[in-house]
N, C-alpha and C positions, 0 to 999 in steps of 0.2 A: 600722351604725357607719361614720362617715366615715373616710377614709384619713388617718393622722396626717401632720403637716407635717414633723416630725423623725423619721427612721427609724434604728433601731439596726442596725448592721452590725458584728458582733463587738465590737471594742473602740472603735468609732467611732459618733458620732451625726452623721448627714448630713441637712442641711436640703434637702429636695427643693424644686424651684421650684413655688410655688403661683401659677399664672397667672390665677386667676379674675378678679382686679381688672384686671390689665393687659390680659387678653384681652377682657374686657367693655368696658373703656374704649377699647382699640384698635379693636375691632369697631364700637363706636358712632361713634368718630371717622371710621372709614373709610366707614360707611354715610352719615353726614352729609356727608362729602366728595363722595360720589356724588350726593347730593341737590343740593348746591350746583352741581356740574358739569352734571348732566343736566337738572335742573328749573329752577333759578334762574339757571343760566348765569353763575355767578361763579367764574371759573377760578382766580384767586389763592387765594381762601378754600378752594375745593374741593381744590386741589393741596396746600395747607398741611395741611388735615385728613387727607388721605390719607397724607402723609408722617408726621404725628404718630401716626396709627393704626399704620403699619408699624413705627415705632420701639417703640411699646408692645407690639406683638405679638412682637417679636424680643428684648425685654429679658429678661435672666436674672440671677439673684442666687444665689450659692452660699455654703455655710458647712459646715465639717467640724470637729467637736470630737473630738480624738484622745485617748483615755484612756491609751494607752501612752506616746505622745510628750508628753502633757500640753500640748497646743497647740490653738489655735483658728485655722483658716485660712478666711478669707472672701474673696469675690471678686465681681465684677460685670462685665457686658458684654452684647453682642448675640450671641445664640446660644451663644457660648463666652466664658469669662472673659477680659477684657482686662487686669484688674489684680487682684492677690491680695495679701493682707496676712496675715502669720503672727504670732500673739501667744502668749506663754507663759502657761500657767495653773498652773505648778508650785507657786506659793506660795498659791494660792486654797484657802480652807478652809470656804467658806460659799456656798450658792446661795440667792438670795432671789427670791420671787415677790411683786410689788406691783401696785397698781392706780393708774392716773392718769386723771383725768377732765378733759376739755377742753370748754369751752363756746364755741360760735361764734354770734354774733348777726348776722343779716343781714335782708334785706328779707322773706324767707320766714318769719322768726321765729327762735326759738332752737333750735339743734341741739346735742346732747350726745353726745360720743364717749368711749368707755372704752378705755383701752390697758393691756395687761398686760406690763410689762417683766420679763424674767428675767435676773438679774445675778449674776455671780460676784464675791465679795469676798475680799480678803486684805490683807496688810500693805502692798502696793504700790498699793492702791486698787481701785475697782470696774472690772469689765469686763462690758459688756452683751452678752448672747448673742443676744437677740431682743426685739422689742417687738410684741406681737400685738394687733391691734385687735378688741375685742369678743369675744374667744375665750378666756375664762378656762380652759375645759376643756383646750385645747391647751397653754396656758402652764403650767398645773399639771402636766400630763403631762411636759412638757419638764423642768421643775424637778426632778421626782422622778427622771427618767431621769439627769439630770446628777449628782444626789446619789449615785446608785448607781454610775455610771460612774467618777466621780472620788473616791468615798468621802469626800465632804464633807458637812457639816451642812446641813440643809434648814430653811428658814423661809418660811412662807406668811403674808404680811402682808395678804392680801385678806380675812382673817377676823378677828374680834375676840373674844377676844384672839388674837394671832398664834400659829400652830401651829409649834412648834419640835421637830424630830425628828433623831435620829441616823440614819445610813444603815441600821443594823441594825434600826431600828424602823419602817421604811417598809412592811414586809410585814405588820405587825399589822393586824388588822381594827379597825374602829371600836369594837366591843364589847370586844375584848381590850385596847385602849389605855385605855379607861375603867377596866377591872378592874386594870390595872397601876398607873395613877396614883392610883386611889381617889378620883377627883374626884366631889364630891357633885353630884347632879342636883336642879334645882328641880322642885317639884311642879307638873305642868301645871294651869293655870287656864283653864277654858273661858270665852271672852268672850261677852257677850250678842250676840244677832242673828247667829249664825254663818251663813255662806253654804253651807258644806258639811254633809253628813249623815254622822254618825259611828256606826259599828256595832262594838262591842267584845265580844270573848269572851276567856276565859282564854288561848286559843291563837293568837288572830289579831286583827287590826285592819283594818277596811275603811273608807275615806273616799271618799264620792262627791261630787265637785264639779260641780254642774250648770252649764248653759250660761253661758258667761262674759259674752257681750254686750260685749266689749271694743272692738268696731269697728262702724262702720256701712258695710255693703257698698254700699247704694244711695247713701249720701252720697259714698263714694269714687268710685263709677261716675259720679255727677253731676258731680263735680269734673273727672274725666278727660274726660268728654264736653264740658264747657264749655271746657276747655283746647284740645281738638281743634278746636272750632268757632271759637274765638278765633284760633288759628293759621291756619285756612283764610281767615278774614275779613281778617287782616293781610296774607296773601299776595295775596288778591284786590285789596285796596286799593293794594298796592305796584305792581300791574300797570296800574292805571288803566283807561282805555278799551280798552286792547289785550287785556284779560283776558276770556276767555269761560269760562263755567262748564263747557262741554264739555271744557275742557282739564284738568279735575280728574283725569281718568284718567291723565294723565301724572305725577301726584304719587304714584305707587305706592310709590316708595322712602320718601317722607316718611310715608305712611300706615303702611308696615311698621315704621318706626322708632318712631312713636307707639304702635303696637299692642304692640310688644315692651316699651316703657317702662311701659305701663299694665298689662301682664299680672301682674307680681309684686305691686304694691300691691292689685290686685283679688283675687288669690288669698289674700294675707295677710289682707285685711279679711274675707273669707268665713270663713277658718279661725278667726280670733280672735273673730268674732261667734258662731260655732256651736261653739266649743271646749267639750268636756265631758271631764272626767278622773276616773279612779278609782284610788286608791292603796291597795294591799293589802300588809300585812306579816304574816309568820308566821315560825316558827323556821327556815325554809329560805331565805327571801329577801324582798327588797322588789320589788314589781311596780307598774308604772304603765301604765294603759291610757289613751291620749289620742287624740282624734279628729284631732289635729295630728301627733303623733309616732308613733302606732301603739302596739304592745305592747313594753315594755322591762322588763328584769328584771335584778336584781343579787343573787347569792347573798350571804348575810350574811358568810361568811368572806372575801369579796372586797371588801366595802364598806369604804372608807377614810375617807370623810367624809360628813357630813350637815350642811349649813349653809343659813342664810337669806341670800340675796344681795339687798341693798337696791338698788332701782332708782328711788328717789325723784327723783333728778335727771333721769332719762329721763322719768318720769311728768310732772314739772313742765314739761318742754320740749314734751310732746305735748298739753298741755291745749288744748281747743278744736279739736283736729284729729280727723278721722273715724276714725283708727287710733290705738289706745292699747295697746301690747303688754303692759303690766302694770298691775295695779291698784295695787300697792305694791312688789312684788318677786317673788322666786321661790324655792322650796325646791329645793336641788340636792343630789343624792346621787351620789358619785363613786367609781370604782375607779381602778386604775392606767391603764386603757385608755379608759374612757368615763364620761360623766355622764348622768344622767337628771334631768329637771326637772319640777316640778308646782307648781300653786298660783298661776298667773298671775292668776286671778280673785279671789284672797283679799286682804283688807286686811292690813296689817302685823301687827296684834294677833293675828289668826287664824293667820297664817303662823307666828308664834312659838309659838302653842299647838300647832299641828300638828307643828312641829319637836320641841318638848319631849315630846309624846306618843309620837312615833316613837322618839326617842332613849331614853326610859325603857324602852320595850318591847325595843329592840335590846340594851341592857345587861342586861336581865332574861334574855333568851334566851341571851346569852353566859355569864351566871352559871350558868344551868341546864346549859349544855353543859360548862362547866369542872367542874361538880360531878358530871358523869357521868350 
């Protein structure tokens, strides 16, 4: 389980600095700066990139939500906060989790980014606590923590219909919530041509999802190799008659940067191509075995949600590319601390069927437990 971004310390929620992006961007800028200085001998560009890299590596952002003082203190700076702002949350009575999708069109095609804002609302208007890119799990965890800390209502608008809970209802398991509300469940209807294999017994359910084939490893490798050859040819052409192929050894920094940039896409393509998943449910818990994520398990008394997350916009933006992270979406099961996902290789109709099938069994197990 990854380390949470917001950490609870008694009556406070503290946002730790997550430097993955800034460190990656700063390191890449610094490495490119060295390439421009040592290999291409372009001092101005090289020094500019080194300075940009240093600033990114030193940047810090802080935030503290105080439940006793009913205040939000935020700040930013290099290594230490240079400026802080304190806002009151005394009148806030609702915390909302939402999803925003932004589409960017460029020469490389269409890119889709998902953002998850967590916002406090009250009579004086909204106050945004955070806006997390592509991490619904962390955003949902934060919203639930805020609801408990400030004793305010909770609303998750990333699901349809929106999930609205009182702070006292956040500790209910998914099965208990359905028993309390008496919400009727649709009868699962198995679609034709299912990709997964389903094995049902009165006490358990096992679903085997065979190889996904969501990416082309060799296609991705070919694209990376072609880009590397093109970069080398462009460099050789820029040097004209003064270039000798024996000088390629001096391009070690450039080769290293290209290798680092290619490592993740190649790893992801291999994993998505060979992805195999098994989902198991019994009266004790929900388990997922994945060749990408390993073995993950949630006890049913800790299960808070089971939803299908639509990824159609992401799928549309990735059409024609060698890496497609989803067929249509993903099934997400969550606790207060973590989420587990499955079903990347399934079409939307089958994802909905798997969701209905699991939900029906979860409520049945909860009813059996309540009946003794």
